[in-house]
FIKOLZA-1660 file (N, C-alpha, C; in steps of 0.1 Angstrom, whole numbers, plus 5000, padded with zeros to 4 digits):
% residues 207
   i   px   py   pz ch aa at
   1 0695 7314 3396  A  X  N
   1 0699 7314 3410  A  X CA
   1 0700 7328 3415  A  X  C
   2 0695 7331 3427  A  X  N
   2 0696 7344 3433  A  X CA
   2 0707 7344 3443  A  X  C
   3 0717 7353 3440  A  X  N
   3 0729 7354 3449  A  X CA
   3 0725 7362 3462  A  X  C
   4 0731 7358 3473  A  X  N
   4 0729 7365 3486  A  X CA
   4 0741 7373 3489  A  X  C
   5 0739 7385 3493  A  X  N
   5 0750 7394 3497  A  X CA
   5 0748 7399 3511  A  X  C
   6 0759 7401 3519  A  X  N
   6 0758 7406 3532  A  X CA
   6 0770 7415 3534  A  X  C
   7 0769 7425 3543  A  X  N
   7 0780 7434 3546  A  X CA
   7 0784 7434 3560  A  X  C
   8 0796 7437 3563  A  X  N
   8 0801 7440 3576  A  X CA
   8 0806 7455 3576  A  X  C
   9 0803 7462 3587  A  X  N
   9 0807 7476 3588  A  X CA
   9 0817 7477 3600  A  X  C
  10 0829 7480 3597  A  X  N
  10 0840 7480 3607  A  X CA
  10 0842 7494 3613  A  X  C
  11 0832 7502 3612  A  X  N
  11 0833 7515 3619  A  X CA
  11 0835 7512 3634  A  X  C
  12 0841 7522 3641  A  X  N
  12 0843 7520 3656  A  X CA
  12 0831 7526 3663  A  X  C
  13 0821 7531 3656  A  X  N
  13 0809 7536 3663  A  X CA
  13 0798 7525 3664  A  X  C
  14 0793 7524 3676  A  X  N
  14 0782 7514 3677  A  X CA
  14 0769 7520 3672  A  X  C
  15 0759 7512 3669  A  X  N
  15 0746 7517 3664  A  X CA
  15 0740 7526 3675  A  X  C
  16 0733 7536 3670  A  X  N
  16 0727 7546 3679  A  X CA
  16 0735 7558 3681  A  X  C
  17 0748 7557 3677  A  X  N
  17 0757 7569 3677  A  X CA
  17 0754 7577 3664  A  X  C
  18 0762 7586 3661  A  X  N
  18 0760 7594 3649  A  X CA
  18 0761 7586 3637  A  X  C
  19 0755 7589 3625  A  X  N
  19 0755 7581 3613  A  X CA
  19 0769 7578 3609  A  X  C
  20 0771 7567 3602  A  X  N
  20 0784 7562 3598  A  X CA
  20 0786 7565 3583  A  X  C
  21 0797 7571 3579  A  X  N
  21 0800 7573 3565  A  X CA
  21 0802 7559 3558  A  X  C
  22 0807 7549 3566  A  X  N
  22 0809 7536 3560  A  X CA
  22 0796 7530 3556  A  X  C
  23 0785 7532 3564  A  X  N
  23 0772 7527 3560  A  X CA
  23 0767 7534 3547  A  X  C
  24 0770 7546 3545  A  X  N
  24 0766 7553 3533  A  X CA
  24 0773 7546 3521  A  X  C
  25 0786 7543 3522  A  X  N
  25 0793 7536 3511  A  X CA
  25 0788 7522 3509  A  X  C
  26 0785 7515 3520  A  X  N
  26 0780 7502 3519  A  X CA
  26 0766 7502 3512  A  X  C
  27 0758 7512 3515  A  X  N
  27 0745 7513 3508  A  X CA
  27 0746 7515 3493  A  X  C
  28 0757 7522 3489  A  X  N
  28 0759 7524 3474  A  X CA
  28 0761 7510 3468  A  X  C
  29 0770 7502 3474  A  X  N
  29 0773 7489 3469  A  X CA
  29 0760 7480 3470  A  X  C
  30 0753 7481 3481  A  X  N
  30 0740 7474 3482  A  X CA
  30 0731 7477 3471  A  X  C
  31 0728 7489 3468  A  X  N
  31 0719 7493 3457  A  X CA
  31 0724 7488 3444  A  X  C
  32 0737 7488 3441  A  X  N
  32 0743 7483 3429  A  X CA
  32 0741 7468 3428  A  X  C
  33 0743 7461 3439  A  X  N
  33 0741 7446 3438  A  X CA
  33 0727 7442 3437  A  X  C
  34 0718 7448 3445  A  X  N
  34 0704 7444 3444  A  X CA
  34 0698 7448 3431  A  X  C
  35 0703 7459 3425  A  X  N
  35 0699 7463 3411  A  X CA
  35 0702 7452 3401  A  X  C
  36 0712 7443 3405  A  X  N
  36 0715 7432 3396  A  X CA
  36 0709 7419 3400  A  X  C
  37 0700 7420 3409  A  X  N
  37 0692 7408 3413  A  X CA
  37 0697 7401 3426  A  X  C
  38 0707 7406 3432  A  X  N
  38 0712 7400 3445  A  X CA
  38 0702 7402 3456  A  X  C
  39 0701 7392 3465  A  X  N
  39 0693 7394 3477  A  X CA
  39 0701 7399 3489  A  X  C
  40 0697 7410 3494  A  X  N
  40 0705 7417 3505  A  X CA
  40 0701 7411 3519  A  X  C
  41 0711 7406 3526  A  X  N
  41 0709 7400 3539  A  X CA
  41 0712 7408 3551  A  X  C
  42 0715 7421 3548  A  X  N
  42 0717 7431 3559  A  X CA
  42 0732 7434 3561  A  X  C
  43 0734 7443 3571  A  X  N
  43 0747 7448 3574  A  X CA
  43 0750 7445 3589  A  X  C
  44 0761 7438 3592  A  X  N
  44 0766 7435 3605  A  X CA
  44 0775 7447 3610  A  X  C
  45 0771 7454 3620  A  X  N
  45 0780 7465 3625  A  X CA
  45 0788 7458 3636  A  X  C
  46 0801 7456 3634  A  X  N
  46 0810 7449 3642  A  X CA
  46 0810 7454 3657  A  X  C
  47 0810 7468 3658  A  X  N
  47 0811 7474 3671  A  X CA
  47 0799 7471 3680  A  X  C
  48 0789 7465 3675  A  X  N
  48 0777 7461 3683  A  X CA
  48 0779 7448 3689  A  X  C
  49 0789 7440 3686  A  X  N
  49 0791 7426 3690  A  X CA
  49 0804 7424 3697  A  X  C
  50 0803 7415 3707  A  X  N
  50 0815 7411 3714  A  X CA
  50 0822 7400 3707  A  X  C
  51 0831 7404 3698  A  X  N
  51 0839 7394 3690  A  X CA
  51 0852 7392 3698  A  X  C
  52 0853 7380 3704  A  X  N
  52 0865 7378 3713  A  X CA
  52 0878 7377 3705  A  X  C
  53 0889 7380 3711  A  X  N
  53 0902 7379 3704  A  X CA
  53 0905 7364 3703  A  X  C
  54 0913 7360 3693  A  X  N
  54 0916 7346 3691  A  X CA
  54 0917 7343 3676  A  X  C
  55 0921 7330 3673  A  X  N
  55 0922 7326 3659  A  X CA
  55 0915 7313 3657  A  X  C
  56 0905 7310 3665  A  X  N
  56 0896 7299 3662  A  X CA
  56 0882 7304 3659  A  X  C
  57 0873 7295 3655  A  X  N
  57 0860 7299 3651  A  X CA
  57 0850 7300 3662  A  X  C
  58 0854 7296 3674  A  X  N
  58 0846 7298 3686  A  X CA
  58 0855 7299 3698  A  X  C
  59 0855 7311 3704  A  X  N
  59 0864 7314 3716  A  X CA
  59 0856 7313 3729  A  X  C
  60 0845 7305 3729  A  X  N
  60 0838 7302 3741  A  X CA
  60 0827 7311 3745  A  X  C
  61 0823 7311 3758  A  X  N
  61 0811 7318 3763  A  X CA
  61 0812 7333 3760  A  X  C
  62 0801 7338 3754  A  X  N
  62 0800 7352 3752  A  X CA
  62 0805 7356 3738  A  X  C
  63 0811 7347 3731  A  X  N
  63 0818 7351 3718  A  X CA
  63 0807 7352 3708  A  X  C
  64 0806 7364 3701  A  X  N
  64 0796 7366 3691  A  X CA
  64 0800 7361 3677  A  X  C
  65 0813 7358 3676  A  X  N
  65 0817 7354 3662  A  X CA
  65 0811 7342 3656  A  X  C
  66 0808 7331 3664  A  X  N
  66 0802 7319 3657  A  X CA
  66 0790 7322 3649  A  X  C
  67 0781 7330 3655  A  X  N
  67 0768 7333 3648  A  X CA
  67 0771 7343 3637  A  X  C
  68 0780 7353 3639  A  X  N
  68 0783 7362 3628  A  X CA
  68 0790 7354 3616  A  X  C
  69 0799 7345 3620  A  X  N
  69 0805 7337 3610  A  X CA
  69 0795 7329 3601  A  X  C
  70 0785 7323 3608  A  X  N
  70 0775 7316 3601  A  X CA
  70 0767 7325 3591  A  X  C
  71 0763 7337 3596  A  X  N
  71 0756 7346 3587  A  X CA
  71 0765 7350 3575  A  X  C
  72 0777 7353 3577  A  X  N
  72 0786 7357 3566  A  X CA
  72 0788 7346 3556  A  X  C
  73 0790 7333 3561  A  X  N
  73 0793 7322 3552  A  X CA
  73 0780 7317 3545  A  X  C
  74 0768 7321 3549  A  X  N
  74 0756 7318 3542  A  X CA
  74 0754 7326 3529  A  X  C
  75 0762 7337 3528  A  X  N
  75 0761 7346 3517  A  X CA
  75 0771 7342 3506  A  X  C
  76 0768 7346 3494  A  X  N
  76 0777 7344 3482  A  X CA
  76 0787 7356 3481  A  X  C
  77 0783 7368 3485  A  X  N
  77 0791 7379 3484  A  X CA
  77 0792 7386 3497  A  X  C
  78 0804 7389 3501  A  X  N
  78 0806 7397 3514  A  X CA
  78 0811 7411 3510  A  X  C
  79 0804 7421 3515  A  X  N
  79 0809 7435 3513  A  X CA
  79 0816 7439 3526  A  X  C
  80 0829 7441 3525  A  X  N
  80 0837 7444 3537  A  X CA
  80 0838 7459 3537  A  X  C
  81 0830 7466 3545  A  X  N
  81 0830 7480 3546  A  X CA
  81 0839 7485 3558  A  X  C
  82 0848 7495 3555  A  X  N
  82 0856 7499 3566  A  X CA
  82 0861 7514 3564  A  X  C
  83 0862 7521 3575  A  X  N
  83 0869 7534 3574  A  X CA
  83 0884 7532 3574  A  X  C
  84 0891 7543 3570  A  X  N
  84 0905 7544 3572  A  X CA
  84 0907 7550 3586  A  X  C
  85 0915 7543 3595  A  X  N
  85 0917 7549 3608  A  X CA
  85 0932 7550 3611  A  X  C
  86 0936 7563 3612  A  X  N
  86 0950 7566 3614  A  X CA
  86 0959 7559 3603  A  X  C
  87 0953 7560 3591  A  X  N
  87 0960 7555 3579  A  X CA
  87 0960 7540 3577  A  X  C
  88 0952 7533 3586  A  X  N
  88 0952 7518 3585  A  X CA
  88 0938 7512 3589  A  X  C
  89 0938 7499 3589  A  X  N
  89 0925 7493 3593  A  X CA
  89 0922 7495 3607  A  X  C
  90 0909 7497 3610  A  X  N
  90 0905 7498 3624  A  X CA
  90 0906 7485 3631  A  X  C
  91 0906 7485 3644  A  X  N
  91 0909 7473 3652  A  X CA
  91 0898 7462 3650  A  X  C
  92 0885 7466 3648  A  X  N
  92 0875 7456 3647  A  X CA
  92 0876 7449 3633  A  X  C
  93 0881 7455 3623  A  X  N
  93 0884 7449 3610  A  X CA
  93 0895 7439 3611  A  X  C
  94 0906 7443 3619  A  X  N
  94 0917 7433 3621  A  X CA
  94 0912 7421 3629  A  X  C
  95 0903 7423 3638  A  X  N
  95 0898 7412 3646  A  X CA
  95 0891 7402 3638  A  X  C
  96 0883 7407 3628  A  X  N
  96 0876 7397 3619  A  X CA
  96 0886 7389 3610  A  X  C
  97 0897 7396 3605  A  X  N
  97 0907 7389 3598  A  X CA
  97 0914 7378 3607  A  X  C
  98 0916 7382 3619  A  X  N
  98 0923 7372 3628  A  X CA
  98 0914 7360 3631  A  X  C
  99 0901 7362 3632  A  X  N
  99 0892 7351 3634  A  X CA
  99 0890 7343 3622  A  X  C
 100 0891 7349 3610  A  X  N
 100 0890 7341 3598  A  X CA
 100 0903 7332 3595  A  X  C
 101 0913 7335 3603  A  X  N
 101 0925 7327 3602  A  X CA
 101 0922 7312 3605  A  X  C
 102 0911 7310 3612  A  X  N
 102 0907 7296 3615  A  X CA
 102 0903 7288 3602  A  X  C
 103 0899 7295 3592  A  X  N
 103 0895 7289 3579  A  X CA
 103 0907 7280 3574  A  X  C
 104 0919 7284 3576  A  X  N
 104 0930 7277 3571  A  X CA
 104 0931 7262 3575  A  X  C
 105 0925 7260 3587  A  X  N
 105 0925 7246 3592  A  X CA
 105 0912 7239 3591  A  X  C
 106 0902 7246 3585  A  X  N
 106 0889 7241 3584  A  X CA
 106 0886 7237 3569  A  X  C
 107 0895 7230 3563  A  X  N
 107 0894 7226 3549  A  X CA
 107 0887 7213 3547  A  X  C
 108 0881 7211 3535  A  X  N
 108 0875 7198 3531  A  X CA
 108 0886 7189 3525  A  X  C
 109 0882 7178 3520  A  X  N
 109 0891 7168 3515  A  X CA
 109 0899 7173 3503  A  X  C
 110 0894 7184 3497  A  X  N
 110 0902 7190 3485  A  X CA
 110 0909 7203 3489  A  X  C
 111 0910 7205 3502  A  X  N
 111 0918 7217 3507  A  X CA
 111 0910 7230 3506  A  X  C
 112 0897 7229 3504  A  X  N
 112 0889 7242 3502  A  X CA
 112 0885 7247 3516  A  X  C
 113 0887 7260 3518  A  X  N
 113 0882 7266 3531  A  X CA
 113 0867 7269 3530  A  X  C
 114 0861 7272 3542  A  X  N
 114 0847 7275 3541  A  X CA
 114 0843 7287 3532  A  X  C
 115 0853 7296 3530  A  X  N
 115 0850 7308 3522  A  X CA
 115 0854 7306 3507  A  X  C
 116 0859 7294 3504  A  X  N
 116 0862 7291 3490  A  X CA
 116 0850 7293 3481  A  X  C
 117 0852 7300 3470  A  X  N
 117 0841 7302 3460  A  X CA
 117 0832 7314 3464  A  X  C
 118 0835 7321 3475  A  X  N
 118 0827 7332 3479  A  X CA
 118 0835 7345 3475  A  X  C
 119 0828 7355 3471  A  X  N
 119 0834 7367 3466  A  X CA
 119 0833 7378 3477  A  X  C
 120 0844 7386 3478  A  X  N
 120 0844 7397 3487  A  X CA
 120 0847 7410 3480  A  X  C
 121 0838 7420 3483  A  X  N
 121 0840 7433 3477  A  X CA
 121 0844 7443 3489  A  X  C
 122 0852 7452 3486  A  X  N
 122 0857 7461 3497  A  X CA
 122 0853 7475 3494  A  X  C
 123 0847 7482 3505  A  X  N
 123 0842 7495 3504  A  X CA
 123 0848 7504 3515  A  X  C
 124 0855 7514 3512  A  X  N
 124 0864 7522 3521  A  X CA
 124 0860 7537 3521  A  X  C
 125 0860 7543 3533  A  X  N
 125 0859 7557 3534  A  X CA
 125 0869 7562 3544  A  X  C
 126 0873 7575 3542  A  X  N
 126 0883 7581 3551  A  X CA
 126 0885 7596 3548  A  X  C
 127 0890 7603 3558  A  X  N
 127 0893 7617 3556  A  X CA
 127 0907 7620 3553  A  X  C
 128 0915 7610 3550  A  X  N
 128 0929 7613 3546  A  X CA
 128 0933 7600 3537  A  X  C
 129 0944 7602 3530  A  X  N
 129 0948 7591 3522  A  X CA
 129 0951 7579 3530  A  X  C
 130 0950 7567 3525  A  X  N
 130 0952 7555 3532  A  X CA
 130 0944 7543 3526  A  X  C
 131 0935 7547 3517  A  X  N
 131 0926 7536 3511  A  X CA
 131 0934 7525 3504  A  X  C
 132 0945 7529 3497  A  X  N
 132 0953 7518 3491  A  X CA
 132 0960 7509 3501  A  X  C
 133 0965 7515 3512  A  X  N
 133 0971 7507 3523  A  X CA
 133 0961 7498 3529  A  X  C
 134 0949 7503 3532  A  X  N
 134 0939 7495 3538  A  X CA
 134 0934 7484 3529  A  X  C
 135 0932 7487 3516  A  X  N
 135 0928 7477 3507  A  X CA
 135 0938 7466 3505  A  X  C
 136 0951 7470 3505  A  X  N
 136 0962 7460 3503  A  X CA
 136 0962 7450 3515  A  X  C
 137 0961 7456 3527  A  X  N
 137 0960 7447 3539  A  X CA
 137 0948 7438 3539  A  X  C
 138 0937 7444 3535  A  X  N
 138 0924 7436 3535  A  X CA
 138 0925 7425 3524  A  X  C
 139 0929 7428 3512  A  X  N
 139 0929 7419 3501  A  X CA
 139 0939 7407 3504  A  X  C
 140 0950 7410 3510  A  X  N
 140 0960 7400 3514  A  X CA
 140 0954 7390 3524  A  X  C
 141 0948 7396 3535  A  X  N
 141 0942 7387 3545  A  X CA
 141 0930 7379 3540  A  X  C
 142 0922 7386 3532  A  X  N
 142 0910 7379 3527  A  X CA
 142 0914 7368 3517  A  X  C
 143 0923 7371 3508  A  X  N
 143 0928 7361 3499  A  X CA
 143 0934 7349 3506  A  X  C
 144 0942 7352 3516  A  X  N
 144 0948 7341 3524  A  X CA
 144 0938 7332 3530  A  X  C
 145 0927 7337 3534  A  X  N
 145 0916 7330 3541  A  X CA
 145 0905 7325 3531  A  X  C
 146 0908 7324 3519  A  X  N
 146 0900 7317 3509  A  X CA
 146 0890 7325 3501  A  X  C
 147 0889 7338 3503  A  X  N
 147 0879 7346 3496  A  X CA
 147 0884 7349 3482  A  X  C
 148 0875 7351 3473  A  X  N
 148 0878 7355 3459  A  X CA
 148 0876 7370 3457  A  X  C
 149 0887 7376 3452  A  X  N
 149 0886 7391 3450  A  X CA
 149 0884 7394 3436  A  X  C
 150 0873 7402 3433  A  X  N
 150 0871 7405 3419  A  X CA
 150 0880 7416 3414  A  X  C
 151 0881 7418 3401  A  X  N
 151 0888 7430 3396  A  X CA
 151 0880 7442 3398  A  X  C
 152 0887 7454 3397  A  X  N
 152 0880 7466 3398  A  X CA
 152 0877 7472 3411  A  X  C
 153 0884 7466 3421  A  X  N
 153 0881 7471 3435  A  X CA
 153 0894 7476 3441  A  X  C
 154 0892 7483 3452  A  X  N
 154 0880 7485 3460  A  X CA
 154 0873 7498 3455  A  X  C
 155 0861 7500 3460  A  X  N
 155 0854 7513 3459  A  X CA
 155 0858 7521 3471  A  X  C
 156 0862 7533 3469  A  X  N
 156 0866 7541 3481  A  X CA
 156 0864 7556 3478  A  X  C
 157 0864 7563 3490  A  X  N
 157 0864 7578 3489  A  X CA
 157 0873 7583 3501  A  X  C
 158 0882 7592 3498  A  X  N
 158 0890 7598 3508  A  X CA
 158 0889 7613 3506  A  X  C
 159 0888 7620 3517  A  X  N
 159 0887 7635 3517  A  X CA
 159 0901 7641 3517  A  X  C
 160 0900 7654 3517  A  X  N
 160 0913 7662 3518  A  X CA
 160 0920 7659 3531  A  X  C
 161 0934 7658 3530  A  X  N
 161 0942 7655 3542  A  X CA
 161 0940 7666 3552  A  X  C
 162 0938 7662 3564  A  X  N
 162 0936 7672 3575  A  X CA
 162 0923 7679 3574  A  X  C
 163 0914 7674 3566  A  X  N
 163 0901 7680 3563  A  X CA
 163 0891 7676 3574  A  X  C
 164 0879 7681 3573  A  X  N
 164 0868 7679 3583  A  X CA
 164 0855 7674 3577  A  X  C
 165 0855 7672 3564  A  X  N
 165 0842 7668 3557  A  X CA
 165 0842 7653 3556  A  X  C
 166 0831 7647 3561  A  X  N
 166 0829 7633 3561  A  X CA
 166 0821 7629 3548  A  X  C
 167 0823 7617 3544  A  X  N
 167 0816 7612 3532  A  X CA
 167 0801 7613 3533  A  X  C
 168 0796 7610 3545  A  X  N
 168 0781 7611 3548  A  X CA
 168 0776 7625 3546  A  X  C
 169 0784 7635 3547  A  X  N
 169 0780 7649 3547  A  X CA
 169 0781 7655 3533  A  X  C
 170 0786 7647 3523  A  X  N
 170 0787 7653 3510  A  X CA
 170 0773 7655 3504  A  X  C
 171 0771 7666 3498  A  X  N
 171 0758 7669 3492  A  X CA
 171 0755 7660 3480  A  X  C
 172 0765 7655 3474  A  X  N
 172 0763 7646 3462  A  X CA
 172 0775 7636 3462  A  X  C
 173 0772 7624 3459  A  X  N
 173 0782 7614 3457  A  X CA
 173 0790 7617 3445  A  X  C
 174 0803 7618 3445  A  X  N
 174 0811 7620 3433  A  X CA
 174 0809 7610 3422  A  X  C
 175 0808 7614 3410  A  X  N
 175 0805 7605 3399  A  X CA
 175 0815 7594 3398  A  X  C
 176 0828 7596 3401  A  X  N
 176 0838 7586 3400  A  X CA
 176 0836 7575 3411  A  X  C
 177 0831 7579 3422  A  X  N
 177 0828 7569 3433  A  X CA
 177 0816 7560 3428  A  X  C
 178 0806 7567 3422  A  X  N
 178 0794 7559 3417  A  X CA
 178 0798 7549 3406  A  X  C
 179 0807 7554 3397  A  X  N
 179 0812 7545 3386  A  X CA
 179 0820 7534 3392  A  X  C
 180 0828 7536 3401  A  X  N
 180 0836 7525 3407  A  X CA
 180 0828 7515 3414  A  X  C
 181 0818 7520 3422  A  X  N
 181 0809 7511 3429  A  X CA
 181 0801 7502 3419  A  X  C
 182 0796 7508 3408  A  X  N
 182 0789 7500 3398  A  X CA
 182 0798 7490 3392  A  X  C
 183 0810 7493 3389  A  X  N
 183 0819 7483 3383  A  X CA
 183 0822 7472 3393  A  X  C
 184 0825 7476 3406  A  X  N
 184 0828 7466 3416  A  X CA
 184 0816 7457 3418  A  X  C
 185 0804 7462 3418  A  X  N
 185 0792 7454 3420  A  X CA
 185 0790 7445 3408  A  X  C
 186 0792 7450 3396  A  X  N
 186 0791 7442 3384  A  X CA
 186 0800 7430 3383  A  X  C
 187 0813 7433 3386  A  X  N
 187 0823 7423 3386  A  X CA
 187 0821 7413 3397  A  X  C
 188 0817 7417 3409  A  X  N
 188 0814 7408 3420  A  X CA
 188 0802 7399 3417  A  X  C
 189 0792 7405 3412  A  X  N
 189 0780 7397 3409  A  X CA
 189 0783 7387 3398  A  X  C
 190 0790 7391 3388  A  X  N
 190 0793 7382 3377  A  X CA
 190 0802 7371 3382  A  X  C
 191 0812 7374 3389  A  X  N
 191 0822 7364 3394  A  X CA
 191 0815 7354 3404  A  X  C
 192 0806 7359 3413  A  X  N
 192 0799 7350 3422  A  X CA
 192 0790 7341 3414  A  X  C
 193 0784 7346 3403  A  X  N
 193 0775 7337 3395  A  X CA
 193 0783 7326 3388  A  X  C
 194 0794 7329 3383  A  X  N
 194 0803 7319 3377  A  X CA
 194 0807 7309 3387  A  X  C
 195 0811 7313 3399  A  X  N
 195 0816 7304 3409  A  X CA
 195 0805 7295 3415  A  X  C
 196 0793 7300 3415  A  X  N
 196 0781 7292 3420  A  X CA
 196 0778 7281 3410  A  X  C
 197 0780 7284 3397  A  X  N
 197 0778 7274 3387  A  X CA
 197 0789 7264 3385  A  X  C
 198 0801 7269 3388  A  X  N
 198 0813 7260 3386  A  X CA
 198 0823 7263 3397  A  X  C
 199 0821 7257 3409  A  X  N
 199 0830 7259 3420  A  X CA
 199 0845 7256 3418  A  X  C
 200 0853 7261 3426  A  X  N
 200 0867 7257 3425  A  X CA
 200 0869 7243 3429  A  X  C
 201 0876 7235 3421  A  X  N
 201 0877 7220 3424  A  X CA
 201 0886 7217 3436  A  X  C
 202 0896 7226 3439  A  X  N
 202 0905 7223 3450  A  X CA
 202 0915 7212 3445  A  X  C
 203 0923 7207 3455  A  X  N
 203 0933 7197 3452  A  X CA
 203 0932 7186 3463  A  X  C
 204 0931 7174 3458  A  X  N
 204 0930 7163 3468  A  X CA
 204 0941 7163 3478  A  X  C
 205 0938 7162 3491  A  X  N
 205 0948 7163 3501  A  X CA
 205 0953 7149 3505  A  X  C
 206 0966 7148 3508  A  X  N
 206 0972 7135 3512  A  X CA
 206 0971 7134 3527  A  X  C
 207 0970 7122 3531  A  X  N
 207 0971 7119 3546  A  X CA
 207 0958 7121 3553  A  X  C
% end
């Protein structure tokens, strides 16, 4: 079975603006996953889409989320790429978590959400410390909405506090970042393979 992987990029920059360091980190995870046989379905840059506020899966006319939701849930592995913004998640990343809240009420007869059995890998970049705070918030929200988190994550890079060097401008990716990305990809691919073969059974719901 060939696993499918897709990424979301929570940069606040729309496409066509200057290059995104988050894209560079996502590309590292992409290469590590495709090197293990996964099929890459592309990267969704959230800032390019009008994702309406709300906690349902469809907030009406003009809402881009229903189609993005469909693309995300067609994959076996989601790479959630995000920068650290003022020490926390950027607004577009929070918006996605808020929209995934709908999964809690979209369960099957065994209580399984649409994301149950799907693996999420987290890739973070930033110019100051905050990666642990961001990953903690992400992992909590993603776990609550049914995603399976592999060990060994997240993969991240943060520069010197008050510094001015971006990840995309580094002449060479640090070895530790490469090693962490490879481990995250290995664990994500392995876990997604196991879950595809033997899905979570869930628990029969009453009423």
